[in-house]
C-alpha positions in Angstrom: 101.7 76.7 129.5 102.4 80.6 129.2 106.4 81.6 127.8 108.2 84.6 129.5 106.5 87.4 128.0 109.9 89.0 127.5 110.3 86.5 123.9 107.6 87.8 122.4 108.4 91.6 123.9 112.0 91.5 122.1 110.3 91.6 119.0 109.8 95.4 119.5 107.0 97.7 120.5 104.4 96.0 118.3 100.7 94.3 118.7 101.3 90.9 119.4 98.5 88.6 117.2 98.1 84.9 118.8 97.4 82.2 116.4 96.1 79.4 117.7 95.9 76.4 115.0 93.6 73.7 116.3 94.2 70.9 114.3 91.8 67.2 113.8 95.0 64.5 113.3 92.2 61.5 114.1 92.6 58.1 112.6 90.1 59.8 109.5 92.7 62.0 108.3 94.7 59.3 107.4 93.0 58.5 104.3 92.7 58.5 101.6 95.2 55.8 101.7 96.8 57.9 98.3 97.0 60.9 99.8 96.3 60.9 103.3 95.4 64.7 104.7 97.3 64.6 107.2 100.6 64.8 105.0 98.3 67.8 102.8 97.8 69.2 106.5 101.8 69.2 107.0 102.3 71.3 103.4 99.8 73.5 104.2 101.2 74.2 107.7 104.9 74.6 106.5 103.4 77.2 103.1 101.1 78.7 106.1 104.3 79.5 108.9 106.5 80.4 105.2 103.9 83.2 104.0 104.0 84.7 107.7 107.5 84.8 108.2 108.0 85.9 104.7 105.1 89.2 105.3 107.7 91.9 107.4 103.7 92.7 109.6 103.1 89.0 110.0 106.7 88.2 111.2 106.8 91.2 113.5 103.4 90.6 115.7 102.2 86.8 115.2 102.4 84.2 117.9 101.5 80.6 116.8 100.4 77.7 118.7 99.6 74.4 118.1 96.3 72.3 119.6 96.0 68.9 118.3 93.2 66.3 119.2 92.2 63.4 118.2 91.4 60.7 121.7 93.1 63.0 123.7 94.2 66.7 122.8 98.3 67.6 123.0 100.2 71.1 123.3 103.0 70.3 120.8 106.1 73.2 121.3 104.5 74.1 125.0 102.3 76.8 124.3 103.1 80.4 121.9 106.1 80.9 120.2 107.1 84.2 117.8 106.2 82.6 113.9 110.1 82.8 113.3 110.9 80.2 116.0 108.0 77.9 114.8 108.4 74.4 113.2 105.3 72.2 112.2 104.8 69.7 115.0 104.9 65.8 114.2 101.5 65.1 113.6 100.1 61.3 113.0 96.4 60.1 112.3 94.5 58.3 115.1 91.6 58.1 117.2 88.9 60.0 118.1 88.5 62.9 117.5 88.0 65.2 121.1 87.4 68.4 118.7 84.8 70.3 121.1 87.1 70.4 124.6 90.2 71.2 121.6 88.3 74.3 121.0 87.5 74.9 124.7 91.2 74.6 125.2 92.5 76.6 122.7 90.1 79.9 123.9 92.1 79.2 127.3 95.7 79.0 125.9 95.0 82.2 124.0 93.2 83.7 126.6 95.9 82.9 128.9 99.0 84.0 126.8 97.4 87.4 125.8 96.8 88.0 129.6 100.3 86.9 130.9 101.9 89.8 127.8 99.3 92.0 128.6 100.1 92.2 132.7 104.0 92.5 131.6 103.1 95.4 129.2 103.6 93.6 125.8 100.7 95.1 123.7 98.5 92.1 122.3 95.4 91.2 120.7 92.9 89.2 121.7 93.9 85.6 119.4 92.4 84.1 116.3 91.3 80.7 116.8 91.6 78.1 113.0 90.1 74.7 113.9 91.2 72.7 110.9 88.9 69.3 111.0 87.7 66.4 108.7 84.6 64.9 110.5 82.4 65.2 113.5 83.2 65.8 117.4 83.3 62.8 119.4 84.3 62.4 122.8 87.9 60.4 124.4 85.7 56.9 123.6 84.5 57.7 120.4 80.8 58.8 120.9 79.5 61.0 118.7 79.0 64.8 121.6 74.9 65.8 121.1 73.4 69.3 120.0 73.7 70.1 123.1 77.3 70.3 123.7 78.0 71.5 120.3 75.8 74.4 121.2 77.4 75.0 124.7 81.2 75.6 123.0 79.2 77.4 120.1 77.9 79.4 123.0 81.3 80.5 124.3 82.6 81.4 121.2 80.3 83.8 120.9 80.9 85.2 124.1 84.8 85.0 122.8 84.3 86.8 120.1 82.5 89.2 121.9 85.2 90.2 123.8 87.7 90.4 120.8 88.5 86.9 120.3 88.2 85.5 116.4 87.0 82.0 115.4 87.2 80.5 112.0 86.5 76.4 110.8 87.6 75.0 107.8 86.8 72.0 107.2 88.0 69.0 104.9 87.2 65.3 103.5 84.1 64.5 105.5 83.4 67.2 108.4 80.4 68.1 109.8 79.1 71.1 107.5 76.1 71.7 109.9 78.7 71.5 112.9 81.0 73.9 111.6 78.0 76.5 110.6 77.4 76.2 114.0 80.5 77.1 115.4 81.3 79.4 113.1 78.5 81.3 112.0 80.3 84.1 109.2 83.6 81.9 108.8 83.5 78.3 108.3 84.9 76.8 104.9 84.1 73.6 103.4 87.2 72.7 101.6 85.9 69.5 99.9 90.1 67.6 98.2 91.6 69.8 100.8 93.1 72.9 98.3 96.8 73.7 100.5 96.8 77.4 98.7 93.3 77.9 100.0 93.2 76.5 103.2 96.6 78.4 103.7 94.7 82.0 102.1 91.9 81.4 104.3 94.5 81.4 108.4 96.7 84.1 106.4 92.8 86.1 106.1 91.8 85.3 109.6 95.1 86.8 110.5 94.8 90.2 108.6 91.0 90.6 109.8 92.9 90.7 113.5 95.4 92.7 112.4 93.1 95.3 110.7 89.4 95.1 112.5 88.1 96.2 115.1 85.1 94.7 115.2 83.6 91.4 114.5 81.4 92.7 111.6 84.5 94.5 110.5 86.8 91.7 110.9 84.7 89.0 109.0 84.1 90.8 105.9 87.5 89.7 105.2 86.4 86.4 105.7 82.8 86.6 103.9 84.3 87.9 100.8 86.5 85.1 100.7 84.1 83.0 101.0 82.3 84.2 98.7 85.1 84.2 95.8 85.0 80.0 97.4 81.6 80.2 96.3 81.7 81.5 93.3 84.2 79.2 92.6 82.1 75.8 93.4 79.2 77.4 91.4 77.2 78.1 94.6 
């Protein structure tokens, strides 16, 4: 679903930055029982949105959409909204993890949004897609996806990046880090205990790279610096 371009044009002549948050809401996100990751995720999203709104440049430019995945895919809120109008959607953990189709959906959603705005003479960059997951991809019945399935999506991501999109993957808990490295070689992160501050930093830096960079190497330089800081903090 694509929103009326006039919704975004009224925010002035700033170049729009589409941000798609691809969120794992599978059953494992309900663990551990004493501190469910899904609750931590809600807190992280609230802090992220508040931080983007507090920055005048981001408040004037960033459009946000959510893609949730478990045994199926949902788009709460019906697509993109200016960040000032966005609320954290209800999040409930349950089901499997159709991660790969969710990434495909997010890429299409972002480019459809950009195309609609550009056609209406609203300046818009290619999207930033941020994945947050704690597991490995499955189909709707819970069967693990194959390496070939993952490689096909990774190939599509490289094409999207060559065309101007950016993709960032954040792994929490028991995320498949080898998979994340395949999907996002220059921009994958491990946040083992779901450090809310770190997740917010990573996504905010992703928006910054979209705002300031003109090519993948320049854009991902910001995230590479953040990753080096994280590695030092983790003693790696």
